C-alpha positions as CSV (number, residue, x, y, z in Angstrom):
1,M,-155.3,22.8,-37.4
2,C,-157.5,25.9,-37.0
3,A,-160.5,24.0,-38.3
4,N,-160.0,21.1,-35.9
5,M,-159.8,23.5,-33.0
6,M,-162.9,25.4,-34.3
7,V,-160.9,28.6,-34.4
8,D,-161.3,31.3,-37.1
9,P,-157.8,32.8,-37.5
10,L,-159.3,35.8,-39.3
11,A,-162.0,36.6,-36.7
12,G,-159.7,39.1,-34.9
13,R,-156.2,40.5,-35.2
14,P,-153.4,38.8,-33.2
15,P,-152.4,40.4,-29.9
16,S,-149.7,43.0,-29.9
17,V,-146.3,42.0,-28.7
18,D,-146.7,44.8,-26.1
19,A,-149.8,43.1,-24.5
20,G,-147.7,41.2,-22.0
21,E,-145.2,38.4,-21.9
22,R,-147.6,35.5,-22.5
23,L,-149.7,37.3,-25.1
24,G,-146.6,38.6,-26.7
25,Q,-145.3,35.0,-27.2
26,V,-148.6,34.1,-28.8
27,A,-148.3,37.1,-31.1
28,N,-144.8,36.0,-32.1
29,L,-145.9,32.4,-32.8
30,W,-148.8,33.8,-34.9
31,S,-146.5,36.0,-36.9
32,Q,-144.0,33.1,-37.4
33,F,-146.7,30.7,-38.5
34,L,-148.4,33.0,-41.0
35,G,-145.5,35.2,-41.9
36,L,-147.6,38.3,-41.2
37,D,-146.8,41.4,-39.3
38,D,-149.7,43.6,-38.0
39,W,-149.9,45.6,-41.3
40,Q,-149.9,42.5,-43.4
41,Y,-152.4,40.8,-41.2
42,E,-154.8,43.7,-41.5
43,L,-154.3,43.7,-45.3
44,G,-154.9,40.0,-45.5
45,V,-158.2,40.3,-43.7
46,Q,-159.3,43.1,-46.0
47,I,-158.3,41.0,-49.0
48,V,-160.6,38.2,-47.8
49,D,-163.3,40.7,-47.1
50,V,-163.3,42.2,-50.6
51,C,-163.1,38.8,-52.2
52,I,-166.0,37.3,-50.2
53,S,-168.1,40.4,-50.8
54,T,-167.6,40.5,-54.5
55,R,-167.8,36.7,-55.1
56,P,-171.6,36.7,-55.9
57,Q,-170.9,39.0,-58.8
58,N,-167.6,37.8,-60.2
59,G,-167.9,34.1,-59.3
60,G,-164.6,34.0,-57.4
61,I,-162.3,35.7,-60.0
62,I,-161.3,39.3,-59.5
63,S,-158.7,41.5,-61.3
64,M,-155.7,42.8,-59.4
65,D,-156.8,46.4,-60.0
66,A,-160.3,45.8,-58.8
67,L,-159.0,44.0,-55.6
68,I,-156.6,46.9,-54.8
69,D,-159.5,49.4,-55.5
70,G,-161.8,47.5,-53.2
71,V,-159.2,47.2,-50.4
72,M,-158.4,51.0,-50.7
73,R,-162.1,51.8,-50.3
74,L,-162.4,49.5,-47.4
75,R,-159.4,50.9,-45.6
76,H,-160.3,54.6,-46.2
77,C,-164.1,54.6,-46.7
78,D,-165.8,55.6,-50.0
79,S,-166.4,59.1,-48.7
80,M,-162.7,59.7,-48.2
81,Y,-161.4,57.7,-51.1
82,S,-160.8,59.2,-54.5
83,Q,-158.6,58.7,-57.5
84,A,-156.5,61.6,-56.3
85,S,-156.0,60.1,-52.8
86,S,-155.1,56.7,-54.4
87,K,-152.0,58.4,-55.8
88,N,-150.8,59.4,-52.3
89,V,-147.8,57.4,-51.4
90,E,-149.0,56.9,-47.9
91,W,-152.3,55.4,-49.1
92,K,-150.9,53.3,-51.9
93,I,-151.1,49.5,-51.9
94,S,-148.9,47.8,-54.5
95,E,-149.5,44.5,-56.4
96,E,-146.5,43.1,-54.5
97,D,-148.2,43.8,-51.2
98,I,-151.3,42.0,-52.4
99,E,-149.3,39.0,-53.7
100,R,-147.2,38.8,-50.5
101,S,-150.4,38.8,-48.3
102,I,-152.1,36.2,-50.5
103,Q,-148.9,34.0,-50.3
104,A,-148.9,34.4,-46.5
105,L,-152.6,33.3,-46.3
106,R,-151.9,29.9,-47.9
107,P,-151.4,28.0,-44.6
108,L,-155.0,28.9,-43.8
109,G,-156.3,27.0,-46.9
110,C,-158.1,30.0,-48.4
111,G,-157.4,28.8,-51.9
112,Y,-156.5,32.2,-53.2
113,E,-154.1,32.3,-56.1
114,V,-152.7,34.9,-58.5
115,F,-152.6,34.0,-62.2
116,D,-152.0,35.7,-65.5
117,L,-154.7,36.3,-68.1
118,L,-153.2,37.7,-71.3
119,G,-150.8,39.9,-69.4
120,A,-153.4,41.0,-66.7
121,K,-153.1,39.7,-63.1
122,M,-156.2,38.0,-61.8
123,I,-156.9,36.5,-58.4
124,R,-158.8,33.2,-58.0
125,T,-160.7,33.4,-54.7
126,M,-162.4,30.0,-54.6
127,A,-161.1,26.7,-53.3
128,R,-161.7,24.9,-56.6
129,E,-158.8,25.3,-59.1
130,L,-159.7,26.5,-62.6
131,S,-159.5,23.8,-65.2
132,S,-157.5,24.1,-68.4
133,D,-160.8,24.5,-70.3
134,A,-161.9,27.3,-68.0
135,L,-158.6,29.2,-68.4
136,H,-158.9,28.7,-72.2
137,I,-162.4,30.2,-72.1
138,L,-161.3,33.2,-70.0
139,N,-158.4,33.8,-72.4
140,I,-160.9,34.0,-75.3
141,L,-163.2,36.3,-73.4
142,S,-160.3,38.6,-72.4
143,S,-159.1,38.8,-76.0
144,Q,-159.8,42.0,-78.0
145,Y,-160.2,40.1,-81.2
146,M,-161.6,36.6,-80.6
147,A,-164.7,37.1,-78.5
148,P,-167.8,38.9,-80.0
149,R,-169.2,42.0,-78.2
150,D,-172.8,43.0,-77.4
151,C,-174.4,46.4,-77.9
152,L,-172.6,47.6,-74.7
153,S,-169.2,46.4,-76.0
154,N,-169.0,43.7,-73.4
155,T,-167.4,40.4,-74.6
156,Y,-169.4,37.2,-74.5
157,I,-169.0,33.7,-75.8
158,T,-171.3,31.0,-77.1
159,A,-170.7,27.3,-77.6
160,E,-170.4,27.8,-81.3
161,V,-167.8,30.6,-81.0
162,L,-165.9,28.6,-78.4
163,A,-165.7,25.5,-80.7
164,S,-164.7,27.6,-83.6
165,C,-162.0,29.5,-81.7
166,S,-160.6,26.3,-80.1
167,K,-160.1,24.0,-83.1
168,N,-156.4,24.9,-83.4
169,N,-155.9,24.0,-79.7
170,D,-156.9,20.3,-80.1
171,V,-154.2,18.0,-79.0
172,P,-154.6,14.5,-80.5
173,G,-154.8,11.8,-77.9
174,E,-155.2,14.1,-74.9
175,N,-158.6,15.8,-74.6
176,P,-161.7,15.4,-76.7
177,P,-161.8,17.6,-79.8
178,W,-163.5,21.0,-79.3
179,L,-166.9,20.0,-80.8
180,P,-170.0,22.0,-79.8
181,E,-170.9,19.3,-77.2
182,R,-167.6,19.8,-75.4
183,A,-167.9,23.6,-75.6
184,K,-171.4,23.5,-74.1
185,Q,-170.3,21.2,-71.3
186,A,-167.3,23.4,-70.5
187,L,-169.4,26.6,-70.5
188,D,-172.2,25.1,-68.4
189,D,-169.6,23.7,-65.9
190,M,-168.2,27.3,-65.4
191,L,-171.8,28.6,-65.1
192,L,-173.3,26.0,-62.8
193,N,-170.4,24.6,-60.8
194,D,-167.8,27.4,-60.6
195,G,-170.2,30.4,-60.9
196,T,-167.6,32.3,-62.9
197,L,-169.9,32.9,-65.9
198,W,-173.3,34.5,-66.2
199,L,-175.8,33.5,-68.8
200,D,-178.0,35.6,-71.0
201,I,-180.5,34.0,-73.3
202,I,-181.4,36.3,-76.2
203,P,-185.1,36.3,-77.1
204,T,-186.2,34.4,-80.2
205,D,-185.6,36.5,-83.4
206,V,-187.4,36.4,-86.7
207,N,-185.2,33.4,-87.8
208,N,-186.4,31.4,-84.8
209,E,-182.9,30.2,-83.9
210,P,-182.7,27.4,-81.4
211,E,-181.9,28.4,-77.8
212,Q,-178.4,26.9,-78.0
213,N,-177.4,29.6,-80.5
214,R,-178.9,32.3,-78.3
215,R,-177.1,31.4,-75.1
216,R,-174.5,34.1,-74.4
217,Y,-172.0,33.5,-71.5
218,Y,-170.4,36.5,-69.8
219,A,-167.5,36.7,-67.3
220,F,-168.3,39.7,-65.2
221,S,-164.8,39.7,-63.6
222,L,-163.5,40.9,-67.0
223,F,-165.9,43.8,-67.4
224,S,-164.3,47.2,-67.3
225,G,-165.1,49.1,-64.1
226,E,-165.5,45.8,-62.1
227,F,-168.0,45.4,-59.3
228,S,-165.6,46.5,-56.6
229,S,-165.2,50.0,-58.2
230,G,-167.5,52.6,-56.8
231,S,-170.1,50.2,-55.4
232,F,-168.1,48.0,-53.0
233,T,-169.3,47.6,-49.5
234,G,-167.5,45.4,-47.0
235,N,-168.9,42.1,-45.8
236,G,-168.1,42.8,-42.1
237,V,-164.9,40.6,-41.9
238,S,-162.8,43.6,-41.1
239,S,-163.0,45.7,-38.0
């Protein structure tokens, strides 16, 4: 409805109920439609701001902790925000607050969704849903034991590793077996179409390995520290 009317519902906060009878009625309708009060509305806009601002780095997948950290920095400014202040009850934003605001944003078609990744809560911030292959790859990358690590202890995956780790997940008659060709296609789809993976091609070594064996895929959304920690700057969505 908003798109047809060329109205951006997040461009500004709804009018207060004290702004007059007519505007108050509009505010009530807004709150009923979105299920948002003033505080939730402000939080929802800030969630969108953090997600949009960090999407070029994380490809549209952000951890719950990183999202909360980014919202806290946006609300209270980096100069005021610290780990000590984050423990202050008055400043605290809970996971339930984030999930409730994301749920309330659904009528706007933002496409945001909370999902579980080996016990860790992640938020998908892109309209396109993650495929079963993409979720499988992210699970491997988030595992402490399945994915290899580089010299900086960051997990990565290759087509060969993916095919090897996925053989036990083959379901006869459903999907093609996890051969190197399928592994490469799944990784390249996340790289080129979703933007959820980054690629690093290792230089040729003394053994002159083919490029396919030197292609390492990283999911920056799973890196410790995350992009929204310490270096987040808003995208101007919030006031």
